[in-house]
N, C-alpha and C positions, 0 to 999 in steps of 0.2 A: 413467183412468178418468176420464171429465167428469164438472165439480162439476155442472152446470147439474140438475136433476132439473125435468123437466118434470108438475108434475099437472094429471089433466083430472077434469073433478068424479064419473065414477063411480067412480074411484080417494078419488080424497077421501071420497064414504061410505064405502069401503070399509072403509078406514080409524078414522073415527071410528065404526063401528060396532063395530071390532078392539078400540078403544080403551074407549069403553062398555063391552064385553063384559069385557076387561081389568079396566077399574075395577069392578064387579060383585062380579065370579068372587075377588080381592085381598078384597075389603074395607076399600080404600084409597079416599083423599076426594078425588081428583084424580092422573090420569094425560095426561100430554102427551106430543108428537116432539117436535122440535126437529132443525135442522141443523146441523154444524158450526158454523154461523160465528152462532150464537146466534137464528135464524129459526122464528118460531115455527107449526109446521104447522096442527097440528088439536090439542086436549084433551077433556078431560073431566069432569064432576063439579065438583065447586065451587071453580070455576071464577074466582067475581068476592069470593073469601075475597081473594087473592093481586095482584101487578102482574106478574103474565104476561111480561108485557115485559121486566121486569125479571130474572122465574127465567129467560128461557129463552139471554137472555143470562150471565146468570153460570154458570149451568152447565155452558155452553159453554165457557165461561172458564177453568169447575174440573177440564171434560175434556183441553182444553187443558195446566195445569199438570200435572194426575194426568199424562196421558201424554210429557210431558215429563219426572217424576220416573220413568217407567214407561224410559222410556228410559238415563236415571241409572244405569239398577241392570242394564239387560243384559236388559228385556223389550220386547214388540213393543209394547204397554199394556196399559194392566186395563179389561177391559170392561166392571168390573161398579162402582160408587162404592153405600157405603153411609153415608148420616151420620146420629146419634139424637140423634133432642135429649128435650126432656127431654116432649114431650107427640105432638110430629109426628116421624116419619123419612121421610128419603130417600130412597129405589132408584136408582138411575143405569146403564142400562144401553145400551151403542154393541149400534147394529141394521143388520146392514150395513155397516157400514166406515164409513158418513155419517149415520147419525141415529143422534138420542140419546134415548132411551127415558126419562120421569119418573114416579117413581112415589112420593107421598107419601103417607105413610096412619100411623094412629094408631092408638089400643091395641086398635080394633078389630079388626083385622090382625095378623099377626105378618112375619118377618123370614121364616120359609120356606114360607108363605104365598106367598109377593110373590112370592121365584124361582121358587116351583114353574111362578108361575100368567106369570109373565114371559115364563120358561123357551117358551110355547107360544106365547105374543104374539108371542113378538120373530119366532120363529121363519112364521108368521101374515106378518107385518108387512115379514120378509124377502123375504117370496114375491110381496106386491105391490111388492116397488118392484124386484125384477125383471122383471117384470113390466112395468110404467114407462118400466124403461131399456130392453125390449126394444120396449115400442112409442113411443119417441119413436129408439130405432133405424134402424124400419122406417118411417114417419114420416119420418125426415132423407134416409133415401135420393132419398125424393119430392123434384125441385129446387125449389124454392122461390126464387121470387122476390119483390126488396124493395119494397114499394109504393111507390116513390121511383125505380124504375129509369126509368121512362115521365118526370118531369120531365127538363128540357133546364135546360140555361142561360139561354138562351132564356126560358122558363117563367120561371126562378127572376127574371131581368131584369127583366121585366114585371112583378113579383105586386109591388115593390118601387119601381119607377119611379114610381108613382100616385101 
């Protein structure tokens, strides 16, 4: 599977809508989507309350460490992680084997409600990811020409000889 995920504005809008819907339906504080490299893709909710860059990279690290634990005991992966805090909880799930969906919630919600809503949102997100991959594959079949293909050695020499 290609690790590069190409997202266009159309897909980004759909993903943002799905995250906002999940946040409301699950009564969550924050919902965000991260790739397995720790790159944040989209978010919804009270994201100004946290350092999302650090949270995204730490979440990816957490998932990678947990994958290592899973392999040690003979599992492929643990597709859902849950961290319970004094006031906030984090639900982490793998979407489409390449993205990480993070839901942060407090006492206004419950783990059962979050898990139920995440299951539906994950299916919807996976459908969008599959559409993105198909679209990228279709576009990839068209021959792409580098913008540098027309530049010759003489052009480069002329540029640096001035």
